[in-house]
N, CA, C and O atoms as a GROMACS GRO file, in nm:
protein
  256
    1MET      N    1   0.085  -0.115   0.000
    1MET     CA    2   0.000   0.000   0.000
    1MET      C    3   0.091   0.123   0.000
    1MET      O    4   0.194   0.124   0.068
    2ALA      N    5   0.054   0.223  -0.074
    2ALA     CA    6   0.132   0.347  -0.079
    2ALA      C    7   0.041   0.467  -0.054
    2ALA      O    8  -0.076   0.467  -0.092
    3PHE      N    9   0.096   0.566   0.009
    3PHE     CA   10   0.024   0.691   0.035
    3PHE      C   11   0.094   0.802  -0.041
    3PHE      O   12   0.213   0.827  -0.020
    4LEU      N   13   0.022   0.866  -0.130
    4LEU     CA   14   0.075   0.977  -0.208
    4LEU      C   15  -0.004   1.102  -0.173
    4LEU      O   16  -0.125   1.106  -0.195
    5GLY      N   17   0.062   1.202  -0.120
    5GLY     CA   18  -0.005   1.326  -0.081
    5GLY      C   19  -0.012   1.424  -0.198
    5GLY      O   20   0.085   1.444  -0.270
    6VAL      N   21  -0.127   1.483  -0.214
    6VAL     CA   22  -0.148   1.587  -0.316
    6VAL      C   23  -0.197   1.711  -0.241
    6VAL      O   24  -0.318   1.734  -0.231
    7PRO      N   25  -0.104   1.792  -0.190
    7PRO     CA   26  -0.142   1.905  -0.104
    7PRO      C   27  -0.186   2.029  -0.181
    7PRO      O   28  -0.127   2.136  -0.167
    8TYR      N   29  -0.288   2.013  -0.261
    8TYR     CA   30  -0.338   2.127  -0.339
    8TYR      C   31  -0.488   2.136  -0.320
    8TYR      O   32  -0.554   2.034  -0.298
    9GLY      N   33  -0.539   2.253  -0.329
    9GLY     CA   34  -0.683   2.273  -0.318
    9GLY      C   35  -0.740   2.312  -0.453
    9GLY      O   36  -0.681   2.283  -0.557
   10VAL      N   37  -0.852   2.375  -0.450
   10VAL     CA   38  -0.918   2.423  -0.571
   10VAL      C   39  -0.831   2.532  -0.633
   10VAL      O   40  -0.780   2.617  -0.560
   11PRO      N   41  -0.815   2.534  -0.763
   11PRO     CA   42  -0.726   2.632  -0.825
   11PRO      C   43  -0.785   2.773  -0.836
   11PRO      O   44  -0.753   2.847  -0.929
   12TYR      N   45  -0.870   2.808  -0.743
   12TYR     CA   46  -0.929   2.942  -0.741
   12TYR      C   47  -0.885   3.013  -0.615
   12TYR      O   48  -0.840   2.949  -0.520
   13THR      N   49  -0.897   3.142  -0.612
   13THR     CA   50  -0.857   3.219  -0.496
   13THR      C   51  -0.943   3.182  -0.376
   13THR      O   52  -1.066   3.183  -0.383
   14GLY      N   53  -0.876   3.148  -0.266
   14GLY     CA   54  -0.947   3.112  -0.144
   14GLY      C   55  -0.960   3.232  -0.052
   14GLY      O   56  -0.926   3.344  -0.090
   15ARG      N   57  -1.010   3.207   0.066
   15ARG     CA   58  -1.028   3.316   0.162
   15ARG      C   59  -0.904   3.340   0.246
   15ARG      O   60  -0.900   3.434   0.325
   16GLY      N   61  -0.806   3.258   0.231
   16GLY     CA   62  -0.684   3.273   0.309
   16GLY      C   63  -0.564   3.232   0.226
   16GLY      O   64  -0.577   3.206   0.106
   17PRO      N   65  -0.450   3.227   0.288
   17PRO     CA   66  -0.330   3.192   0.213
   17PRO      C   67  -0.327   3.046   0.170
   17PRO      O   68  -0.255   3.011   0.076
   18GLU      N   69  -0.404   2.961   0.237
   18GLU     CA   70  -0.402   2.819   0.204
   18GLU      C   71  -0.541   2.761   0.223
   18GLU      O   72  -0.608   2.790   0.322
   19LEU      N   73  -0.584   2.680   0.130
   19LEU     CA   74  -0.713   2.613   0.143
   19LEU      C   75  -0.698   2.497   0.241
   19LEU      O   76  -0.591   2.436   0.246
   20PRO      N   77  -0.801   2.465   0.320
   20PRO     CA   78  -0.790   2.358   0.420
   20PRO      C   79  -0.750   2.223   0.360
   20PRO      O   80  -0.679   2.146   0.425
   21SER      N   81  -0.795   2.193   0.240
   21SER     CA   82  -0.762   2.063   0.180
   21SER      C   83  -0.614   2.049   0.150
   21SER      O   84  -0.564   1.937   0.137
   22ALA      N   85  -0.544   2.159   0.138
   22ALA     CA   86  -0.401   2.152   0.109
   22ALA      C   87  -0.324   2.094   0.227
   22ALA      O   88  -0.214   2.041   0.208
   23ALA      N   89  -0.378   2.102   0.347
   23ALA     CA   90  -0.311   2.048   0.466
   23ALA      C   91  -0.350   1.902   0.493
   23ALA      O   92  -0.299   1.842   0.587
   24ALA      N   93  -0.438   1.845   0.412
   24ALA     CA   94  -0.487   1.710   0.437
   24ALA      C   95  -0.378   1.603   0.438
   24ALA      O   96  -0.379   1.520   0.529
   25PRO      N   97  -0.285   1.599   0.344
   25PRO     CA   98  -0.182   1.494   0.349
   25PRO      C   99  -0.100   1.497   0.478
   25PRO      O  100  -0.073   1.392   0.536
   26THR      N  101  -0.062   1.614   0.523
   26THR     CA  102   0.015   1.626   0.647
   26THR      C  103  -0.069   1.584   0.767
   26THR      O  104  -0.019   1.517   0.857
   27ALA      N  105  -0.196   1.624   0.769
   27ALA     CA  106  -0.285   1.587   0.880
   27ALA      C  107  -0.309   1.436   0.883
   27ALA      O  108  -0.314   1.376   0.990
   28PHE      N  109  -0.323   1.375   0.766
   28PHE     CA  110  -0.343   1.230   0.759
   28PHE      C  111  -0.221   1.156   0.814
   28PHE      O  112  -0.236   1.059   0.889
   29ARG      N  113  -0.103   1.201   0.778
   29ARG     CA  114   0.019   1.137   0.828
   29ARG      C  115   0.029   1.150   0.980
   29ARG      O  116   0.063   1.054   1.049
   30ALA      N  117   0.000   1.268   1.032
   30ALA     CA  118   0.008   1.291   1.176
   30ALA      C  119  -0.094   1.205   1.251
   30ALA      O  120  -0.062   1.147   1.355
   31ALA      N  121  -0.215   1.197   1.199
   31ALA     CA  122  -0.320   1.119   1.265
   31ALA      C  123  -0.291   0.970   1.260
   31ALA      O  124  -0.323   0.898   1.355
   32SER      N  125  -0.232   0.922   1.152
   32SER     CA  126  -0.206   0.778   1.140
   32SER      C  127  -0.100   0.730   1.238
   32SER      O  128  -0.097   0.612   1.271
   33LEU      N  129  -0.014   0.818   1.285
   33LEU     CA  130   0.088   0.779   1.383
   33LEU      C  131   0.026   0.734   1.515
   33LEU      O  132   0.085   0.655   1.588
   34ALA      N  133  -0.092   0.784   1.545
   34ALA     CA  134  -0.160   0.746   1.669
   34ALA      C  135  -0.198   0.598   1.669
   34ALA      O  136  -0.211   0.539   1.776
   35PHE      N  137  -0.216   0.538   1.552
   35PHE     CA  138  -0.258   0.399   1.542
   35PHE      C  139  -0.142   0.302   1.524
   35PHE      O  140  -0.163   0.181   1.523
   36GLN      N  141  -0.022   0.353   1.512
   36GLN     CA  142   0.094   0.267   1.488
   36GLN      C  143   0.111   0.156   1.592
   36GLN      O  144   0.140   0.044   1.552
   37PRO      N  145   0.094   0.182   1.721
   37PRO     CA  146   0.112   0.074   1.818
   37PRO      C  147   0.004  -0.035   1.810
   37PRO      O  148   0.022  -0.143   1.867
   38TYR      N  149  -0.105  -0.009   1.742
   38TYR     CA  150  -0.218  -0.101   1.741
   38TYR      C  151  -0.237  -0.175   1.609
   38TYR      O  152  -0.345  -0.228   1.584
   39TYR      N  153  -0.135  -0.179   1.525
   39TYR     CA  154  -0.157  -0.240   1.394
   39TYR      C  155  -0.174  -0.391   1.402
   39TYR      O  156  -0.215  -0.454   1.304
   40ARG      N  157  -0.145  -0.451   1.515
   40ARG     CA  158  -0.167  -0.595   1.533
   40ARG      C  159  -0.280  -0.616   1.634
   40ARG      O  160  -0.259  -0.677   1.739
   41ASN      N  161  -0.396  -0.568   1.603
   41ASN     CA  162  -0.511  -0.583   1.692
   41ASN      C  163  -0.605  -0.691   1.644
   41ASN      O  164  -0.586  -0.752   1.539
   42TYR      N  165  -0.706  -0.712   1.722
   42TYR     CA  166  -0.807  -0.813   1.695
   42TYR      C  167  -0.901  -0.768   1.584
   42TYR      O  168  -0.948  -0.654   1.584
   43ASP      N  169  -0.928  -0.857   1.490
   43ASP     CA  170  -1.020  -0.829   1.381
   43ASP      C  171  -1.151  -0.900   1.412
   43ASP      O  172  -1.159  -1.022   1.406
   44VAL      N  173  -1.255  -0.823   1.444
   44VAL     CA  174  -1.383  -0.882   1.482
   44VAL      C  175  -1.452  -0.951   1.365
   44VAL      O  176  -1.532  -1.042   1.387
   45ASP      N  177  -1.424  -0.908   1.242
   45ASP     CA  178  -1.488  -0.971   1.126
   45ASP      C  179  -1.436  -1.113   1.103
   45ASP      O  180  -1.512  -1.202   1.065
   46PHE      N  181  -1.306  -1.133   1.125
   46PHE     CA  182  -1.246  -1.264   1.098
   46PHE      C  183  -1.211  -1.341   1.226
   46PHE      O  184  -1.154  -1.449   1.219
   47ASP      N  185  -1.247  -1.285   1.342
   47ASP     CA  186  -1.226  -1.351   1.470
   47ASP      C  187  -1.080  -1.394   1.489
   47ASP      O  188  -1.052  -1.511   1.516
   48GLY      N  189  -0.990  -1.299   1.474
   48GLY     CA  190  -0.849  -1.329   1.491
   48GLY      C  191  -0.763  -1.205   1.479
   48GLY      O  192  -0.812  -1.092   1.482
   49ASP      N  193  -0.633  -1.229   1.466
   49ASP     CA  194  -0.536  -1.120   1.452
   49ASP      C  195  -0.568  -1.037   1.328
   49ASP      O  196  -0.606  -1.091   1.224
   50LEU      N  197  -0.554  -0.906   1.340
   50LEU     CA  198  -0.591  -0.816   1.231
   50LEU      C  199  -0.520  -0.850   1.101
   50LEU      O  200  -0.582  -0.850   0.994
   51PHE      N  201  -0.391  -0.879   1.107
   51PHE     CA  202  -0.316  -0.911   0.986
   51PHE      C  203  -0.271  -1.056   0.982
   51PHE      O  204  -0.206  -1.097   0.886
   52ALA      N  205  -0.302  -1.134   1.084
   52ALA     CA  206  -0.276  -1.278   1.088
   52ALA      C  207  -0.136  -1.313   1.040
   52ALA      O  208  -0.118  -1.401   0.956
   53ASP      N  209  -0.037  -1.245   1.094
   53ASP     CA  210   0.104  -1.269   1.061
   53ASP      C  211   0.137  -1.248   0.913
   53ASP      O  212   0.239  -1.296   0.865
   54ARG      N  213   0.053  -1.178   0.843
   54ARG     CA  214   0.084  -1.141   0.704
   54ARG      C  215   0.172  -1.018   0.706
   54ARG      O  216   0.158  -0.933   0.794
   55ALA      N  217   0.260  -1.009   0.612
   55ALA     CA  218   0.348  -0.893   0.603
   55ALA      C  219   0.266  -0.770   0.561
   55ALA      O  220   0.189  -0.776   0.465
   56LEU      N  221   0.284  -0.663   0.633
   56LEU     CA  222   0.216  -0.539   0.601
   56LEU      C  223   0.321  -0.440   0.556
   56LEU      O  224   0.417  -0.412   0.629
   57SER      N  225   0.304  -0.388   0.438
   57SER     CA  226   0.401  -0.294   0.384
   57SER      C  227   0.329  -0.166   0.344
   57SER      O  228   0.235  -0.168   0.265
   58LEU      N  229   0.375  -0.056   0.400
   58LEU     CA  230   0.317   0.074   0.370
   58LEU      C  231   0.430   0.168   0.334
   58LEU      O  232   0.529   0.179   0.407
   59ALA      N  233   0.416   0.235   0.222
   59ALA     CA  234   0.519   0.329   0.178
   59ALA      C  235   0.459   0.468   0.169
   59ALA      O  236   0.348   0.486   0.118
   60ASP      N  237   0.532   0.565   0.218
   60ASP     CA  238   0.491   0.704   0.205
   60ASP      C  239   0.565   0.760   0.084
   60ASP      O  240   0.686   0.777   0.087
   61ALA      N  241   0.491   0.787  -0.022
   61ALA     CA  242   0.551   0.834  -0.146
   61ALA      C  243   0.573   0.985  -0.147
   61ALA      O  244   0.614   1.041  -0.249
   62GLY      N  245   0.546   1.050  -0.036
   62GLY     CA  246   0.570   1.194  -0.027
   62GLY      C  247   0.457   1.275  -0.090
   62GLY      O  248   0.348   1.223  -0.115
   63ASP      N  249   0.485   1.399  -0.115
   63ASP     CA  250   0.387   1.489  -0.177
   63ASP      C  251   0.424   1.516  -0.322
   63ASP      O  252   0.541   1.513  -0.360
   64VAL      N  253   0.322   1.543  -0.401
   64VAL     CA  254   0.343   1.576  -0.542
   64VAL      C  255   0.405   1.714  -0.552
   64VAL      O  256   0.431   1.762  -0.662
   0.00000   0.00000   0.00000
């Protein structure tokens, strides 16, 4: 799985120096760090380990 940030908003003049959507990639990265310790949790749908010893690979491809 890869995460590619596109920190741009609507190409029209906004009400401030930056549109809120432009900060979304950075906010997503910051929020996802809170879940890092729990990536091996219980999966209620499959009644077992969330990733069941499968390799999980996540790459941050940066911003465009």
